[in-house]
C-alpha positions in Angstrom: 44.3 -21.4 -21.4 44.3 -22.9 -24.9 41.7 -21.8 -27.5 39.5 -24.9 -27.2 39.5 -24.8 -23.4 38.9 -21.1 -23.5 35.8 -21.5 -25.8 34.5 -24.3 -23.6 35.0 -22.2 -20.5 33.2 -19.2 -22.0 30.2 -21.4 -22.8 30.3 -22.8 -19.2 30.6 -19.3 -17.8 27.7 -18.0 -19.9 25.4 -20.7 -18.6 26.2 -19.8 -15.0 25.9 -16.1 -15.8 22.4 -16.7 -17.3 21.3 -18.5 -14.2 22.4 -15.5 -12.0 20.7 -13.0 -14.3 17.4 -14.8 -14.3 17.5 -15.4 -10.6 18.2 -11.7 -9.9 15.4 -10.7 -12.2 12.9 -13.0 -10.3 14.2 -11.6 -6.9 13.6 -8.0 -8.1 10.0 -8.9 -9.2 9.2 -10.6 -5.9 10.6 -7.8 -3.9 8.8 -5.2 -5.9 5.5 -7.1 -5.6 5.9 -7.3 -1.9 6.6 -3.6 -1.6 3.5 -2.7 -3.7 1.4 -4.9 -1.3 3.1 -3.3 1.7 2.2 0.2 0.4 -1.4 -0.9 -0.2 -1.6 -2.1 3.4 0.0 1.0 4.8 -2.5 3.1 2.8 -5.3 0.9 4.2 -4.1 1.2 7.8 -3.7 5.0 7.6 -7.1 5.4 5.9 -8.8 3.3 8.6 -7.1 5.2 11.4 -8.1 8.5 9.8 -11.8 7.5 9.5 -12.2 6.7 13.2 -13.3 10.2 14.2 -15.6 13.0 13.1 -13.4 16.1 12.5 -10.2 14.4 11.4 -8.6 16.8 8.9 -6.1 18.3 11.4 -5.6 14.9 12.9 -4.9 13.4 9.5 -2.3 16.0 8.6 -0.6 15.6 12.0 -0.8 11.8 11.7 0.9 11.8 8.3 3.6 14.3 9.3 4.5 12.4 12.5 4.3 9.0 10.7 6.5 10.3 7.9 9.2 11.6 10.3 9.3 8.4 12.3 9.2 6.0 9.2 11.9 8.0 7.4 14.2 7.9 10.4 13.8 4.2 10.8 13.4 3.0 7.2 14.9 5.7 5.1 13.6 7.5 2.0 10.3 6.6 0.5 8.1 7.7 3.4 7.7 11.4 2.9 4.3 13.0 3.4 3.6 13.0 -0.3 4.3 9.3 -0.7 2.2 8.4 2.4 -0.8 10.4 0.9 -0.1 8.4 -2.4 -0.4 5.1 -0.4 -3.8 6.3 1.0 -4.9 7.2 -2.5 -3.6 3.9 -3.8 -5.7 2.0 -1.2 -8.8 4.2 -2.0 -8.4 3.7 -5.7 -7.8 -0.1 -5.5 -9.7 -1.0 -2.3 -9.8 -4.7 -3.1 -6.3 -6.3 -2.7 -7.0 -8.8 -5.5 -7.3 -5.9 -8.0 -3.7 -5.0 -7.3 -1.6 -6.5 -10.1 1.8 -7.8 -9.0 3.3 -7.2 -12.4 3.3 -3.5 -11.9 5.7 -1.4 -9.9 4.9 1.3 -7.3 5.8 3.9 -9.9 3.2 2.5 -12.3 0.6 2.7 -9.6 1.6 6.2 -8.6 0.8 7.2 -12.2 -2.4 5.2 -12.4 -4.0 6.5 -9.2 -4.1 10.0 -10.6 -6.2 8.9 -13.6 -9.7 9.9 -12.3 -11.8 8.2 -14.9 -12.1 4.5 -13.8 -12.6 3.2 -17.4 -9.5 5.1 -18.6 -7.5 3.9 -15.6 -8.6 0.3 -16.3 -7.6 0.6 -19.9 -4.2 1.9 -19.1 -3.7 -0.7 -16.4 -4.6 -3.5 -18.9 -2.4 -2.0 -21.6 0.5 -1.5 -19.3 0.4 -5.2 -18.3 -0.2 -6.6 -21.8 2.3 -4.4 -23.5 4.8 -4.4 -20.7 5.0 -0.7 -20.7 7.7 0.9 -18.6 6.7 3.8 -16.4 8.0 6.2 -19.0 5.8 4.6 -21.7 2.8 4.8 -19.4 3.4 8.5 -18.7 3.7 9.2 -22.4 0.3 7.5 -23.1 
């Protein structure tokens, strides 16, 4: 390839490369947003199931353990008991689905749900979105 053709090809290639990079980024954001909503819904369903009876502590633990085993075998990592409890806490912390911001990842929410003070949590939520903090930046704050 001569030099002029090579330069023209590089420009052409870079335009196509940019389209692919932008598209992959959008796909990642959409997939992440859908998983956050799925985890919220899982937390809601488990919470509602747990609340059906009177003395549910033993039932709740058994339910989570059994669910974790079954989900992990079918869907892989991400459904251990600890993460299922996090999904319940996520739902309880953000009981209105419209309050769940799609810009944030599950890891962001796992950090935010452990901030007990609602005003502080809302501050960090807002700052994370406006400043586009990574999860590491959020943890440092």
